[in-house]
C-alpha positions in Angstrom: 0.0 0.0 0.0 2.9 2.4 0.7 4.1 2.4 -2.8 0.7 2.9 -4.3 0.2 6.0 -2.2 3.6 7.6 -2.8 2.5 10.0 -5.6 -0.8 11.8 -6.2 -0.3 12.5 -9.9 1.3 9.3 -11.1 1.4 6.4 -13.5 2.8 3.0 -12.7 6.2 2.0 -14.0 8.1 -1.3 -14.4 11.6 0.1 -14.0 12.4 -2.3 -11.1 11.3 -5.6 -9.7 8.7 -3.8 -7.6 6.6 -1.4 -9.6 6.7 2.1 -8.2 4.6 5.2 -8.9 6.5 7.8 -10.9 6.0 11.4 -12.1 8.5 13.0 -14.4 6.9 15.9 -16.3 7.7 19.0 -14.3 7.0 22.0 -16.6 6.0 22.8 -20.1 5.6 25.9 -22.4 3.4 26.1 -25.5 3.8 29.7 -26.8 5.4 31.4 -28.5 6.0 28.5 -30.9 9.8 28.8 -30.8 9.7 28.2 -27.0 7.7 24.9 -27.1 9.5 22.7 -24.6 9.1 20.2 -21.7 11.1 19.8 -18.6 11.6 16.4 -16.9 12.5 15.9 -13.2 12.3 12.8 -11.1 9.6 13.2 -8.4 10.9 10.9 -5.7 10.1 11.0 -2.0 12.8 11.2 0.7 12.4 7.4 1.3 15.4 5.4 0.1 13.2 2.9 -1.8 12.0 5.6 -4.2 15.5 6.8 -5.2 16.2 7.2 -8.9 19.8 7.5 -10.2 20.8 9.3 -13.3 18.9 8.1 -16.3 19.8 8.3 -20.0 16.7 9.5 -21.9 17.9 8.2 -25.2 15.1 6.3 -26.9 12.3 7.7 -24.8 9.1 8.5 -26.8 7.4 11.9 -26.6 3.8 12.0 -27.9 2.1 15.4 -28.5 -0.8 16.4 -30.8 1.7 16.7 -33.6 2.6 13.0 -33.4 5.2 10.7 -31.9 8.8 11.7 -31.5 11.9 9.9 -30.1 14.7 11.4 -28.1 17.7 10.6 -30.3 20.3 12.2 -28.1 22.1 10.8 -25.0 20.3 13.2 -22.7 21.0 12.5 -19.0 18.2 13.2 -16.4 20.2 13.6 -13.1 18.9 12.1 -9.9 18.1 15.5 -8.5 18.2 17.7 -11.6 16.4 18.5 -14.8 16.4 17.7 -18.5 14.8 20.0 -21.1 13.1 18.4 -24.1 12.6 20.4 -27.4 13.0 19.8 -31.1 16.8 19.9 -30.8 16.9 16.5 -29.0 13.9 14.9 -30.8 13.5 12.9 -34.0 9.9 13.1 -35.3 7.0 15.5 -35.1 6.7 17.6 -31.9 4.2 20.4 -31.2 2.3 21.7 -28.2 -1.0 23.4 -29.1 -1.5 26.8 -27.4 -4.8 26.2 -25.6 -5.6 22.5 -25.3 -3.4 19.5 -25.8 -1.5 16.6 -24.2 1.9 15.3 -23.5 2.7 11.6 -23.1 6.2 10.3 -22.4 7.5 6.8 -21.8 10.7 4.9 -21.4 9.8 1.9 -19.3 8.0 4.4 -17.1 5.3 6.7 -18.5 3.7 10.0 -17.5 0.9 12.0 -19.1 -0.6 15.5 -18.7 -3.7 16.7 -20.5 -4.3 20.5 -20.6 -6.5 22.3 -19.6 -8.7 19.4 -18.3 -6.0 18.2 -15.9 -3.7 21.2 -15.7 -4.0 24.8 -16.7 -2.8 25.8 -20.2 0.0 28.4 -19.9 -0.6 31.8 -21.4 1.9 33.1 -24.0 5.4 33.5 -22.5 4.3 31.6 -19.3 4.9 28.0 -18.5 2.8 25.6 -16.6 4.9 24.3 -13.7 4.5 21.7 -10.9 4.9 22.4 -7.2 5.1 19.5 -4.8 5.3 18.8 -1.1 5.7 15.7 1.1 4.1 14.3 4.2 5.1 11.4 6.3 2.4 8.9 7.5 3.6 6.2 9.9 1.4 3.6 8.1 1.9 4.6 4.5 5.4 6.2 4.6 6.2 9.3 2.6 3.2 10.7 0.5 3.6 13.2 -2.3 1.1 15.9 -3.2 1.4 18.5 -5.9 -0.3 21.4 -7.8 0.1 22.7 -11.3 0.3 26.5 -11.7 1.0 29.1 -14.4 4.6 30.4 -14.0 5.2 34.0 -15.2 8.9 33.4 -15.3 9.7 30.0 -16.7 12.5 28.3 -14.9 13.5 25.4 -17.3 16.6 23.7 -16.0 16.1 25.0 -12.4 13.6 24.8 -9.5 10.2 26.4 -9.9 10.0 29.4 -7.7 6.8 31.3 -8.5 4.3 29.1 -6.7 1.8 31.5 -5.1 0.6 29.1 -2.3 -3.0 28.2 -1.6 -5.9 30.1 0.1 -8.7 29.2 2.5 -11.3 31.8 3.1 -14.9 32.2 4.2 -17.2 33.7 6.9 -18.2 32.8 10.4 -21.8 33.3 11.4 -24.0 32.6 14.3 -27.1 30.4 14.2 -29.1 33.4 13.0 -26.7 34.0 10.1 -25.3 37.1 11.8 -21.5 37.7 11.3 -19.2 36.9 14.3 -16.4 39.3 14.7 -13.1 38.2 16.3 -13.6 34.5 16.0 -10.3 32.6 15.9 -9.5 30.5 12.8 -6.6 28.0 12.9 -5.6 26.0 9.8 -3.3 23.0 10.4 -1.8 20.8 7.7 -2.8 17.2 8.5 -0.8 14.2 9.6 2.8 14.8 9.1 3.1 17.4 6.4 6.8 18.4 6.1 7.6 22.1 6.4 8.3 23.9 3.1 8.9 27.6 3.7 7.6 30.2 2.8 4.3 28.2 3.0 2.6 27.5 6.3 1.8 24.2 7.9 -0.1 26.1 10.6 -1.7 29.5 10.4 -4.0 31.5 12.7 -6.2 34.5 11.9 -9.3 36.2 13.2 -12.6 37.2 11.5 -13.3 40.8 10.6 -16.5 42.8 11.4 -18.4 41.2 8.6 -17.3 37.7 9.8 -14.9 37.2 6.9 -11.4 35.7 7.1 -8.6 34.8 4.7 -5.6 32.5 5.2 -3.0 32.4 2.4 0.4 30.9 1.6 -0.7 27.4 2.4 0.7 24.1 1.0 -1.3 22.1 -1.6 -2.3 19.7 1.1 -5.2 18.6 3.4 -5.9 21.1 6.2 -8.0 20.8 9.4 -9.7 24.2 9.9 -10.9 25.0 13.4 -12.9 28.0 14.6 -13.6 29.2 18.1 -15.6 32.2 19.2 -16.3 33.4 22.7 -19.3 31.6 24.2 -19.9 29.6 21.0 -19.3 26.0 20.5 -16.2 25.4 18.4 -16.5 23.9 15.0 -14.0 22.4 12.5 -13.7 21.3 8.8 -11.4 18.9 7.0 -10.5 20.1 3.5 -9.6 18.2 0.4 -6.1 18.9 -1.0 -5.8 22.7 -1.7 -5.2 24.1 -5.2 -3.7 27.5 -5.7 -6.0 28.4 -8.6 -9.2 27.4 -6.7 -9.5 29.0 -3.2 -11.1 26.7 -0.7 -14.2 28.3 0.8 -15.1 27.2 4.3 -18.0 28.9 6.1 -19.0 28.2 9.7 -22.3 28.6 11.5 -21.6 28.5 15.2 -24.2 27.5 17.8 -24.0 28.5 21.5 -25.0 31.4 23.7 -23.2 34.6 24.2 -23.1 34.8 28.0 -23.0 38.6 27.9 -26.5 38.7 26.4 -28.1 36.3 29.0 -29.8 38.4 31.6 -32.4 36.0 33.2 -30.3 33.6 35.2 -27.8 33.7 38.1 -27.1 30.0 38.2 -23.5 29.0 38.2 -21.6 25.8 37.3 -18.7 24.6 39.5 -16.5 21.8 38.1 -13.9 20.0 40.3 -11.4 18.8 39.3 -11.0 20.4 36.0 -9.2 19.1 34.0 -10.1 15.6 35.1 -9.0 12.1 34.1 -11.6 9.7 35.3 -14.3 11.5 37.4 -15.3 15.1 38.1 -17.9 16.7 40.3 -20.3 19.2 38.8 -22.2 21.5 41.2 -25.0 23.8 40.3 -25.2 26.8 42.6 -28.1 29.3 42.6 -28.3 32.9 43.4 -31.4 35.0 43.9 -33.4 35.8 40.7 -32.5 39.0 38.9 -34.6 42.0 39.8 -37.3 42.5 37.2 -37.3 38.9 36.0 -40.8 38.2 37.3 -39.7 35.1 39.1 -39.9 34.4 42.8 -37.2 32.7 44.9 -39.6 29.8 45.4 -39.9 29.5 41.6 -36.2 29.2 41.2 -36.0 26.5 43.8 -38.6 24.2 42.2 -38.1 24.6 38.5 -36.2 21.8 36.8 -33.1 22.4 34.8 -31.2 20.6 32.1 -27.4 20.1 32.1 -26.1 19.0 28.8 -22.5 18.1 27.9 -21.3 18.7 24.3 -18.0 17.9 22.6 -15.9 20.5 20.8 -17.8 20.1 17.5 -21.2 20.8 19.3 -22.4 17.2 19.4 -24.4 16.2 22.5 -22.4 13.7 24.7 -24.5 13.4 27.8 -27.6 15.1 29.4 -28.8 15.2 33.0 -32.1 16.4 34.4 -31.6 18.2 37.6 -34.0 18.6 40.5 -34.4 21.6 42.8 -31.4 23.8 43.4 -28.8 23.6 44.5 -27.8 20.3 42.7 -24.6 18.2 42.3 -23.7 15.2 40.3 -20.6 13.1 39.7 -19.7 12.5 36.0 -17.5 9.6 35.1 -16.7 10.8 31.6 -19.1 8.4 29.9 -21.5 9.4 27.1 -25.2 8.7 26.8 -24.5 5.2 25.5 -22.3 4.3 28.4 -19.0 4.6 26.4 -16.0 6.4 27.7 -15.3 9.6 25.9 -11.9 10.4 24.5 -9.6 13.1 26.0 -10.4 16.6 24.8 -12.4 19.8 25.4 -16.1 19.5 26.3 -18.7 22.0 27.3 -21.2 21.8 30.2 -24.3 23.8 29.3 -26.9 24.5 32.0 -30.3 25.2 30.4 -33.0 26.8 32.5 -36.2 28.7 31.7 -34.4 31.8 32.6 -31.2 31.4 30.5 -28.1 29.4 29.8 -24.7 29.0 31.5 -21.7 27.4 29.7 -18.5 26.1 31.3 -15.6 24.3 29.6 -14.5 20.8 30.8 -11.2 19.2 29.9 -10.7 15.5 30.0 -7.1 14.4 30.1 -5.5 11.0 29.3 
């Protein structure tokens, strides 16, 4: 399974006893006509079992809309370098159409790009180049992800250096679709992405007055986007691999109660110990009703209350119906189905006819 997951854009090859996934086309230019060319580069992970040594491209076939050509020169593709293919090293028809075409190459291995359906067609004097990054997964090993992009300054024979990075943007609203200002947004590259400056594995920002946010300069990788707002239940979203030409839009609608706007309860939640590992005691303490609430002290003593515990994504974990105040209970960290909950952040929410109180609970390992 490891070898099948090594490359995202890949074709199988029989260059060794164990077939491995390979990608070799790194950049191409279609216009002007006298600049039509392709760049090859081995895309190998840091793992030793995907190493490629120098390779003589003599005899490799290059198929384009013009027909099939053969490299008739002893052109060496270095282990960590580049080889440029144009008419000077080819025998046979070769031509890259300006707006829509394909490139197929093979020499025991094979690789194909089809533009613009798979990759963007480069404008005149631009190239289409490939940016790639790696992650390490303890079960699959090194995994390779990449993204094609138009390069304004073609870099044939050298590393591509114009990659703009990827963007995640969107808005954060409350349950009434009103924007939330100042919510914290954190985007984390998932499971073992290797750092590749100037692009971020982790980035934090905050929403503006209209609830909007933008995070740029990200890797073309999976990200876990988490949002927290004061007195709202946190939420999160797991993205697909990002693409620089297609910003990933992630909107959030947070549920919860802003404690500053609740004026009809004086109940309080006390949690000890907090954080807890196996058991914690939750006490509900009651103060006198607020003046002007229309409720008597006797009403406050006899009305039932609901205590609900939610996880960080706002899912209900456990609920308790409480009797007359004050009340206390012992929670063993089990959910409604009698299963032990995992370590993490949870929220105890006291619901009464007069209002809501929310307190954070942390369960440790």
